C-alpha positions as CSV (number, residue, x, y, z in Angstrom):
1,M,17.3,7.6,-2.0
2,S,17.3,4.5,0.3
3,N,14.1,2.5,0.6
4,L,12.6,1.5,4.0
5,S,12.7,-2.1,2.8
6,V,14.4,-4.0,0.0
7,E,12.1,-4.3,-3.0
8,T,11.6,-7.5,-4.9
9,I,12.0,-8.0,-8.6
10,L,10.8,-11.1,-10.3
11,I,12.8,-12.0,-13.4
12,I,11.0,-14.4,-15.9
13,E,13.6,-15.2,-18.4
14,D,14.7,-18.5,-20.0
15,S,18.2,-17.4,-21.1
16,M,20.8,-18.3,-18.4
17,V,23.1,-15.7,-19.9
18,V,20.5,-12.9,-19.5
19,Q,19.6,-14.2,-16.0
20,E,23.3,-13.9,-14.9
21,K,23.6,-10.4,-16.4
22,L,20.5,-9.2,-14.6
23,R,21.9,-10.7,-11.3
24,E,25.1,-8.7,-11.8
25,I,23.1,-5.5,-12.4
26,L,20.3,-5.8,-9.8
27,T,21.5,-8.0,-6.9
28,E,23.1,-5.1,-4.9
29,T,19.9,-3.1,-4.9
30,Y,17.0,-5.5,-5.1
31,R,15.9,-8.9,-3.9
32,L,15.6,-11.2,-6.9
33,E,13.3,-14.1,-7.7
34,I,14.2,-15.8,-11.0
35,R,12.1,-18.2,-13.1
36,G,12.8,-19.7,-16.5
37,D,9.4,-20.2,-18.0
38,G,6.0,-18.5,-18.2
39,C,4.0,-20.9,-16.0
40,A,6.6,-20.9,-13.2
41,G,6.9,-17.1,-13.4
42,F,3.2,-16.6,-13.2
43,G,3.1,-18.9,-10.1
44,A,6.0,-17.0,-8.5
45,A,4.2,-13.7,-9.1
46,Q,1.1,-14.9,-7.3
47,T,3.1,-16.4,-4.4
48,H,5.7,-13.7,-3.8
49,R,3.9,-10.6,-5.0
50,P,7.0,-8.8,-6.3
51,D,7.3,-5.1,-6.6
52,L,8.2,-5.3,-10.3
53,I,8.5,-8.0,-13.0
54,L,11.0,-8.2,-15.8
55,L,9.4,-10.4,-18.3
56,D,10.8,-12.0,-21.4
57,I,8.4,-12.3,-24.3
58,H,9.6,-15.5,-26.0
59,L,9.3,-18.1,-23.2
60,P,8.7,-21.8,-23.1
61,G,5.1,-22.7,-22.2
62,L,3.2,-19.5,-21.7
63,D,4.7,-16.6,-23.6
64,G,5.3,-13.2,-22.0
65,Y,2.2,-11.6,-23.5
66,E,-0.1,-14.3,-22.0
67,V,1.7,-14.2,-18.6
68,C,1.2,-10.4,-18.5
69,R,-2.5,-10.7,-19.5
70,R,-3.1,-13.2,-16.7
71,L,-1.2,-11.0,-14.2
72,K,-3.3,-8.0,-15.1
73,A,-6.5,-10.0,-14.9
74,D,-5.8,-11.1,-11.3
75,A,-6.6,-8.4,-8.7
76,A,-3.7,-9.6,-6.5
77,T,-1.1,-8.9,-9.2
78,S,-2.7,-6.4,-11.4
79,D,-0.9,-3.4,-10.0
80,I,2.6,-4.9,-10.4
81,P,4.5,-3.1,-13.1
82,V,5.7,-5.4,-15.9
83,V,8.7,-4.5,-18.0
84,F,9.1,-6.6,-21.1
85,L,12.5,-7.8,-22.2
86,T,13.0,-8.8,-25.8
87,A,15.6,-8.9,-28.6
88,M,12.9,-7.9,-31.2
89,D,12.6,-4.2,-31.6
90,S,9.5,-3.9,-33.7
91,E,6.5,-1.6,-33.4
92,K,4.2,-4.6,-33.6
93,E,5.7,-6.3,-30.5
94,R,5.7,-3.0,-28.6
95,V,2.1,-2.4,-29.3
96,K,1.2,-6.0,-28.4
97,G,3.1,-5.7,-25.1
98,F,1.4,-2.5,-24.1
99,A,-2.0,-4.0,-25.1
100,A,-1.3,-7.0,-22.8
101,G,-0.8,-4.5,-19.9
102,G,3.0,-4.0,-19.9
103,S,4.4,-0.8,-18.4
104,D,7.6,-0.6,-20.4
105,Y,9.7,-2.3,-23.0
106,V,13.5,-2.9,-22.8
107,I,15.5,-4.1,-25.8
108,K,18.2,-6.7,-25.4
109,P,21.1,-6.2,-25.1
110,F,20.3,-3.5,-22.6
111,F,22.5,-0.8,-20.9
112,P,22.7,-1.3,-17.1
113,E,22.2,2.4,-16.3
114,E,19.1,2.6,-18.6
115,L,17.6,-0.6,-17.1
116,L,18.2,0.6,-13.5
117,A,16.7,4.0,-14.4
118,R,13.6,2.5,-15.9
119,I,13.1,0.1,-12.9
120,D,13.6,3.0,-10.4
121,A,11.0,5.1,-12.2
122,H,8.4,2.4,-12.3
123,L,9.0,1.5,-8.6
124,A,8.8,5.1,-7.6
125,N,5.6,5.5,-9.5
126,R,4.1,2.4,-7.7
127,R,5.2,3.7,-4.3
128,S,3.5,7.1,-5.1
129,G,0.3,5.3,-6.2
130,R,0.2,3.3,-3.0
131,Q,0.8,6.4,-0.9
132,A,-2.1,8.1,-2.6
133,V,-4.4,5.2,-1.8
134,E,-3.3,5.2,1.8
135,L,-3.9,8.9,2.1
136,E,-7.4,8.6,0.6
137,K,-8.1,5.9,3.2
138,L,-6.9,8.2,6.0
139,K,-9.0,11.0,4.7
140,L,-12.0,8.8,4.7
141,F,-11.2,7.8,8.3
142,R,-10.9,11.5,9.2
143,E,-14.4,12.2,7.8
144,M,-15.8,9.2,9.7
145,A,-14.1,10.2,12.9
146,V,-15.4,13.8,12.7
147,A,-19.0,12.5,12.1
148,L,-18.7,9.9,14.9
149,N,-17.3,12.4,17.3
150,H,-20.2,14.7,16.7
151,E,-22.8,11.9,17.0
152,I,-21.3,10.8,20.3
153,N,-20.8,14.2,21.9
154,N,-24.5,15.2,21.6
155,P,-25.9,12.4,23.7
156,L,-22.9,12.5,26.0
157,T,-23.6,16.0,26.9
158,A,-27.2,15.1,27.7
159,A,-26.0,12.1,29.8
160,Y,-23.8,14.3,31.9
161,A,-26.7,16.7,32.5
162,S,-28.9,13.8,33.7
163,L,-26.1,12.5,35.8
164,Y,-25.7,15.8,37.5
165,M,-29.4,15.9,38.4
166,L,-29.2,12.3,39.6
167,E,-26.3,13.1,41.9
168,R,-28.3,15.8,43.5
169,E,-31.2,13.5,44.2
170,V,-29.2,10.6,45.8
171,A,-28.9,10.8,49.5
172,A,-25.4,11.2,51.0
173,D,-25.7,8.0,53.1
174,D,-27.0,5.9,50.2
175,R,-23.7,4.1,49.5
176,K,-25.1,1.7,46.9
177,S,-26.7,4.4,44.8
178,R,-23.7,6.6,45.2
179,Q,-21.5,3.8,43.9
180,C,-23.7,3.3,40.9
181,V,-23.6,7.0,40.1
182,Q,-19.8,6.9,40.4
183,D,-19.7,3.9,38.0
184,I,-21.8,5.8,35.5
185,R,-19.5,8.8,35.7
186,G,-16.5,6.7,35.2
187,A,-18.1,5.1,32.1
188,L,-19.0,8.6,30.7
189,E,-15.4,9.8,31.3
190,R,-14.1,6.9,29.4
191,I,-16.4,7.7,26.5
192,R,-15.3,11.3,26.6
193,E,-11.6,10.2,26.4
194,I,-12.5,8.1,23.3
195,T,-14.2,11.0,21.6
196,A,-11.2,13.2,22.4
197,R,-8.9,10.7,20.7
198,L,-11.2,10.6,17.7
199,A,-11.0,14.3,17.4
200,H,-7.2,14.2,17.6
201,A,-6.8,11.3,15.2
202,S,-9.0,13.1,12.6
203,K,-6.3,15.8,12.2
204,I,-4.3,14.1,9.4
205,E,-1.1,15.9,8.6
206,T,1.5,15.3,6.0
207,V,5.2,16.0,5.9
208,D,7.7,16.3,3.0
209,Y,9.7,13.1,2.8
210,D,11.9,14.2,-0.1
211,A,11.7,16.6,-2.9
212,S,9.0,14.6,-4.8
213,T,7.2,12.6,-2.1
214,T,4.6,13.6,0.5
215,M,4.3,11.2,3.4
216,I,1.6,10.9,6.1
217,D,2.8,12.0,9.5
218,L,1.7,8.9,11.4
219,Q,3.2,10.2,14.6
220,R,0.2,12.6,14.8
221,L,-2.2,9.6,14.9
222,E,-2.0,8.7,18.6
C-alpha cells in the first residue's frame, strides 16, 4: 500500500556500519534522519517529529533507555513508536526497554525483511490511532453542529414570523422602511444558509480505504 506522504524514520545509532546498513534497507521507502548520539537524537526527535524512531540502546551521552523515557515524557513526542536496536538479547534488557516506553525490540544483526515488517506494522498502527482520534473529533463536531443547528432554527423561525408581520405593516411607498425590511430578510436568509450547511456537515460518513482501514469521507463535508 502506498502512503499519501513519505514517512520519516529517525535513526539514533552510533555505529557507522549499522547506519549504512539501515540506509540500504530503508532509503527507498522512507525519509531518514540519522544521529549518532543520544542528545542529538533526542533533539532531532523534538525538531523533526518523525513517524518512528529506531533507537540503539548503548549510545554515547544519553543511553537509549533515557532517550526513550524523555521522549515519552514529552507530549510532543510521546506518541512516536520507538523500536530499540541492540546486540544484547537478554530478558533484562527487553523488560527495561519496554518499561522505558519502547514499542518493540530488534536484535542485531537483523534481517531486512523482518525489520521492514516490524516498522510497517508500527507505522500502520500509528496511522490507525491518528485516524481514530480524527474520527472522534469529527463526531464531536457533528454533535455540536446538530445542537447548534437546533438552537439557531428555533429563533430563526420566530424572526421570519415577525418579519412577515412587519412587511404587512410597512406602507408600499415607504422606501426606507421597505429597504430595511429587505436587509433584514437578506440577513435571515444568510443565517438559514449557514444552518443548512451545519445540517449537511453534521452527516459524517466513512468509506473503506483498504481492507483494514476506514477513512473519513471528507468530500461529504462541504
